[in-house]
C-alpha beads as a LAMMPS data file, in Angstrom:
LAMMPS data file: protein, C-alpha beads

176 atoms
175 bonds

1 atom types
1 bond types

-500.0 500.0 xlo xhi
-500.0 500.0 ylo yhi
-500.0 500.0 zlo zhi

Masses

1 110.0

Atoms # bond

1 1 1 284.821 218.379 205.448
2 1 1 285.435 220.888 202.654
3 1 1 288.530 223.081 202.711
4 1 1 289.386 226.097 200.543
5 1 1 292.582 226.993 198.721
6 1 1 293.548 229.774 196.369
7 1 1 295.530 228.588 193.380
8 1 1 297.506 231.064 191.300
9 1 1 299.027 230.047 188.000
10 1 1 300.948 231.872 185.321
11 1 1 302.441 230.589 182.115
12 1 1 302.782 231.076 178.395
13 1 1 299.439 231.874 176.771
14 1 1 298.412 229.025 174.506
15 1 1 295.324 227.137 173.437
16 1 1 294.424 224.542 176.064
17 1 1 296.044 226.123 179.123
18 1 1 292.659 226.463 180.880
19 1 1 291.686 222.922 179.924
20 1 1 294.950 221.478 181.270
21 1 1 294.692 223.199 184.648
22 1 1 290.971 222.650 185.200
23 1 1 291.300 218.972 184.241
24 1 1 293.887 218.466 186.999
25 1 1 291.570 220.183 189.491
26 1 1 288.608 218.036 188.405
27 1 1 290.600 214.771 188.318
28 1 1 291.807 215.367 191.887
29 1 1 288.259 215.938 193.164
30 1 1 288.522 219.704 193.576
31 1 1 285.730 222.120 192.699
32 1 1 286.328 225.610 191.286
33 1 1 284.206 228.010 193.351
34 1 1 285.428 231.274 191.759
35 1 1 288.054 232.201 189.199
36 1 1 289.706 235.036 187.335
37 1 1 291.652 234.285 184.192
38 1 1 293.227 236.620 181.657
39 1 1 295.940 236.991 179.051
40 1 1 298.561 239.606 179.912
41 1 1 301.025 240.153 177.105
42 1 1 302.113 236.680 176.018
43 1 1 301.419 235.210 179.457
44 1 1 298.209 233.759 180.866
45 1 1 297.363 234.313 184.539
46 1 1 294.775 232.494 186.634
47 1 1 293.437 232.792 190.157
48 1 1 291.097 230.065 191.333
49 1 1 289.253 229.477 194.599
50 1 1 289.049 225.699 194.916
51 1 1 287.127 223.632 197.435
52 1 1 287.642 220.010 198.319
53 1 1 288.449 217.653 201.145
54 1 1 292.001 217.579 202.491
55 1 1 292.821 214.438 200.478
56 1 1 291.720 215.990 197.166
57 1 1 293.652 219.180 197.829
58 1 1 296.758 217.246 198.863
59 1 1 296.559 215.185 195.686
60 1 1 296.107 218.392 193.684
61 1 1 299.396 219.773 194.987
62 1 1 301.303 216.757 193.679
63 1 1 299.522 216.727 190.326
64 1 1 300.202 220.442 189.844
65 1 1 303.936 219.790 190.185
66 1 1 303.679 217.301 187.306
67 1 1 301.662 219.773 185.219
68 1 1 304.191 222.542 185.920
69 1 1 307.071 220.380 184.646
70 1 1 305.103 219.327 181.566
71 1 1 303.726 222.753 180.564
72 1 1 305.975 225.374 182.144
73 1 1 303.189 226.757 184.334
74 1 1 304.213 228.292 187.643
75 1 1 301.625 227.606 190.352
76 1 1 301.203 228.512 193.973
77 1 1 298.660 227.241 196.502
78 1 1 297.518 228.954 199.672
79 1 1 294.919 227.848 202.231
80 1 1 292.066 230.287 202.817
81 1 1 288.699 230.558 204.541
82 1 1 285.261 231.777 203.400
83 1 1 284.768 235.550 203.452
84 1 1 282.860 236.895 206.422
85 1 1 281.704 240.280 207.665
86 1 1 280.217 241.497 204.376
87 1 1 276.747 242.348 205.758
88 1 1 277.469 246.040 206.483
89 1 1 279.083 246.709 203.109
90 1 1 277.410 248.036 199.971
91 1 1 279.048 247.157 196.627
92 1 1 279.621 250.054 194.237
93 1 1 280.950 249.944 190.702
94 1 1 283.585 252.457 189.641
95 1 1 284.335 253.086 185.956
96 1 1 287.167 255.385 184.903
97 1 1 288.418 256.331 181.439
98 1 1 291.181 258.789 180.592
99 1 1 294.224 259.429 178.511
100 1 1 296.858 257.045 179.808
101 1 1 299.261 258.534 182.330
102 1 1 301.230 257.360 185.345
103 1 1 299.619 256.884 188.727
104 1 1 295.975 256.301 187.826
105 1 1 295.621 252.976 189.655
106 1 1 297.700 254.168 192.604
107 1 1 295.626 257.333 193.046
108 1 1 292.337 255.416 192.895
109 1 1 293.585 252.739 195.316
110 1 1 294.935 255.418 197.643
111 1 1 291.610 257.297 197.613
112 1 1 289.640 254.225 198.707
113 1 1 292.204 252.763 201.119
114 1 1 292.556 256.021 203.083
115 1 1 288.791 255.834 203.660
116 1 1 288.880 252.129 204.723
117 1 1 286.984 251.118 201.600
118 1 1 287.890 247.693 200.261
119 1 1 288.563 247.188 196.553
120 1 1 287.182 243.714 195.843
121 1 1 287.757 243.617 192.087
122 1 1 289.893 245.684 189.729
123 1 1 290.459 245.420 185.988
124 1 1 292.481 247.798 183.842
125 1 1 293.081 248.024 180.125
126 1 1 295.192 250.213 177.869
127 1 1 293.972 250.774 174.318
128 1 1 294.176 253.187 171.384
129 1 1 291.366 255.739 171.011
130 1 1 289.220 255.443 167.906
131 1 1 290.160 257.876 165.124
132 1 1 293.100 259.530 166.945
133 1 1 295.001 256.506 168.251
134 1 1 295.723 258.339 171.518
135 1 1 296.723 255.990 174.370
136 1 1 293.676 255.522 176.609
137 1 1 293.312 253.771 179.955
138 1 1 290.199 252.271 181.516
139 1 1 289.609 251.012 185.045
140 1 1 286.641 248.998 186.284
141 1 1 286.477 248.379 190.012
142 1 1 284.079 247.052 192.574
143 1 1 284.454 248.625 195.990
144 1 1 282.680 247.612 199.190
145 1 1 281.558 250.749 200.999
146 1 1 280.628 250.527 204.693
147 1 1 276.937 251.362 205.157
148 1 1 277.812 254.145 207.621
149 1 1 279.678 256.131 204.914
150 1 1 277.799 259.171 203.571
151 1 1 277.645 258.270 199.878
152 1 1 276.940 261.783 198.551
153 1 1 280.021 263.155 200.324
154 1 1 282.159 260.227 199.166
155 1 1 280.954 260.696 195.586
156 1 1 281.743 264.419 195.723
157 1 1 285.281 263.780 197.043
158 1 1 285.807 261.076 194.425
159 1 1 284.676 263.341 191.589
160 1 1 286.997 266.107 192.855
161 1 1 289.911 263.658 192.720
162 1 1 288.922 262.587 189.212
163 1 1 288.633 266.213 188.047
164 1 1 292.081 266.933 189.506
165 1 1 293.572 263.894 187.687
166 1 1 291.607 264.550 184.475
167 1 1 289.713 261.236 184.735
168 1 1 286.213 260.676 183.386
169 1 1 284.521 258.577 186.078
170 1 1 281.294 257.281 187.544
171 1 1 280.560 255.572 190.842
172 1 1 277.221 253.840 191.275
173 1 1 275.651 250.965 193.213
174 1 1 276.149 247.507 191.773
175 1 1 272.834 246.238 190.491
176 1 1 272.286 242.583 191.348

Bonds

1 1 1 2
2 1 2 3
3 1 3 4
4 1 4 5
5 1 5 6
6 1 6 7
7 1 7 8
8 1 8 9
9 1 9 10
10 1 10 11
11 1 11 12
12 1 12 13
13 1 13 14
14 1 14 15
15 1 15 16
16 1 16 17
17 1 17 18
18 1 18 19
19 1 19 20
20 1 20 21
21 1 21 22
22 1 22 23
23 1 23 24
24 1 24 25
25 1 25 26
26 1 26 27
27 1 27 28
28 1 28 29
29 1 29 30
30 1 30 31
31 1 31 32
32 1 32 33
33 1 33 34
34 1 34 35
35 1 35 36
36 1 36 37
37 1 37 38
38 1 38 39
39 1 39 40
40 1 40 41
41 1 41 42
42 1 42 43
43 1 43 44
44 1 44 45
45 1 45 46
46 1 46 47
47 1 47 48
48 1 48 49
49 1 49 50
50 1 50 51
51 1 51 52
52 1 52 53
53 1 53 54
54 1 54 55
55 1 55 56
56 1 56 57
57 1 57 58
58 1 58 59
59 1 59 60
60 1 60 61
61 1 61 62
62 1 62 63
63 1 63 64
64 1 64 65
65 1 65 66
66 1 66 67
67 1 67 68
68 1 68 69
69 1 69 70
70 1 70 71
71 1 71 72
72 1 72 73
73 1 73 74
74 1 74 75
75 1 75 76
76 1 76 77
77 1 77 78
78 1 78 79
79 1 79 80
80 1 80 81
81 1 81 82
82 1 82 83
83 1 83 84
84 1 84 85
85 1 85 86
86 1 86 87
87 1 87 88
88 1 88 89
89 1 89 90
90 1 90 91
91 1 91 92
92 1 92 93
93 1 93 94
94 1 94 95
95 1 95 96
96 1 96 97
97 1 97 98
98 1 98 99
99 1 99 100
100 1 100 101
101 1 101 102
102 1 102 103
103 1 103 104
104 1 104 105
105 1 105 106
106 1 106 107
107 1 107 108
108 1 108 109
109 1 109 110
110 1 110 111
111 1 111 112
112 1 112 113
113 1 113 114
114 1 114 115
115 1 115 116
116 1 116 117
117 1 117 118
118 1 118 119
119 1 119 120
120 1 120 121
121 1 121 122
122 1 122 123
123 1 123 124
124 1 124 125
125 1 125 126
126 1 126 127
127 1 127 128
128 1 128 129
129 1 129 130
130 1 130 131
131 1 131 132
132 1 132 133
133 1 133 134
134 1 134 135
135 1 135 136
136 1 136 137
137 1 137 138
138 1 138 139
139 1 139 140
140 1 140 141
141 1 141 142
142 1 142 143
143 1 143 144
144 1 144 145
145 1 145 146
146 1 146 147
147 1 147 148
148 1 148 149
149 1 149 150
150 1 150 151
151 1 151 152
152 1 152 153
153 1 153 154
154 1 154 155
155 1 155 156
156 1 156 157
157 1 157 158
158 1 158 159
159 1 159 160
160 1 160 161
161 1 161 162
162 1 162 163
163 1 163 164
164 1 164 165
165 1 165 166
166 1 166 167
167 1 167 168
168 1 168 169
169 1 169 170
170 1 170 171
171 1 171 172
172 1 172 173
173 1 173 174
174 1 174 175
175 1 175 176
């Protein structure tokens, strides 16, 4: 019977870090169902949803300890279950760009959480604007909006927030 775990790992960014971790997963009989991996500063962070039988996942835990000692990775494992209850939710993409300033992510997260709207994916990036070099900030999110929510009203409230915070933003359905 297949079980699910979430594996988080962080360590020094270097060539081969993905190969090392995924080889341990494969060698133990685990299967990567979903993953997110990115470099943040000089560190590399990974989140993986791994499936496997209890024996494979138990073996993985021991092999990860060996990998951690060898490479300096810091890993954590947590049991999880498949997601349920997604049938009454509509995924929307949110894109925001602005001059960088404090509180952008908090204000966006607060807007959606106070309306019981789940943020299922969030990516941010700071960069220099072309020509001027001004510090810019971008946010890409996927939110799951309950089907009973009046989208036009939500969009209007969201755009008012963005105008107040001087954010250039769009919110639109995710196209499959």
